[in-house]
C-alpha positions as CSV (number, residue, x, y, z in Angstrom):
1,X,93.4,98.0,66.9
2,X,93.4,96.3,70.6
3,X,90.0,95.0,71.9
4,X,90.7,97.6,74.6
5,X,90.8,100.6,71.5
6,X,87.7,98.9,69.7
7,X,85.7,98.8,73.3
8,X,86.8,102.3,74.2
9,X,86.1,103.8,70.8
10,X,82.8,102.4,70.7
11,X,81.8,103.7,74.1
12,X,82.8,106.8,72.8
13,X,80.8,106.7,69.6
14,X,77.9,105.7,71.6
15,X,78.0,108.6,74.2
16,X,78.5,105.8,76.9
17,X,80.9,105.9,79.5
18,X,83.2,102.9,80.1
19,X,81.5,102.4,83.9
20,X,78.5,102.5,82.4
21,X,79.0,99.4,80.3
22,X,80.4,97.7,82.7
23,X,77.3,98.0,84.9
24,X,75.3,97.1,82.0
25,X,77.5,93.7,81.1
26,X,77.6,92.6,85.2
27,X,81.2,93.5,86.0
28,X,82.9,96.0,88.1
29,X,85.1,98.6,86.3
30,X,88.1,97.8,87.9
31,X,87.9,94.0,87.1
32,X,87.2,95.0,83.1
33,X,89.6,97.9,83.0
34,X,92.2,95.2,84.1
35,X,90.9,93.1,81.3
36,X,91.2,95.5,78.8
37,X,94.8,96.6,79.7
38,X,95.7,93.0,79.6
39,X,94.2,92.1,76.4
40,X,92.0,89.4,77.8
41,X,88.7,90.5,77.1
42,X,86.9,87.2,75.9
43,X,85.0,86.6,72.9
44,X,81.8,86.0,74.9
45,X,82.6,89.3,76.9
46,X,82.9,91.2,73.3
47,X,79.6,90.0,72.4
48,X,78.3,90.7,75.6
49,X,79.5,94.3,75.1
50,X,78.1,94.3,71.6
51,X,74.4,93.3,72.9
52,X,74.1,95.8,75.7
53,X,75.0,98.4,73.4
54,X,72.6,97.3,70.2
55,X,75.3,96.3,67.8
56,X,76.8,93.7,66.2
57,X,80.1,91.8,67.0
58,X,81.8,89.8,64.3
59,X,85.2,87.8,64.9
60,X,86.0,86.4,61.5
61,X,88.9,84.7,58.9
62,X,88.5,86.1,55.6
63,X,89.7,84.4,53.0
64,X,91.6,85.7,49.8
65,X,88.2,85.4,47.9
66,X,86.1,87.3,50.3
67,X,84.6,84.4,52.1
68,X,84.2,84.6,55.9
69,X,84.7,81.9,58.5
70,X,84.0,82.9,62.0
71,X,81.7,82.3,65.2
72,X,78.3,83.0,65.4
């Protein structure tokens, strides 16, 4: 699943439009849509999306034994 797919699915599940999400994270819908289409949404932007919607975003490596290595 791409970052674009993730953001769109999150908006759908949270009952919020992409335009409203953009307003909450301080970006124009045009700019953020371009980033979604290009797949250039940064980790920090994904965290802002999560914060704006009251959810947690994790980006981790998961080792075969289940150990997770990620940014916090």
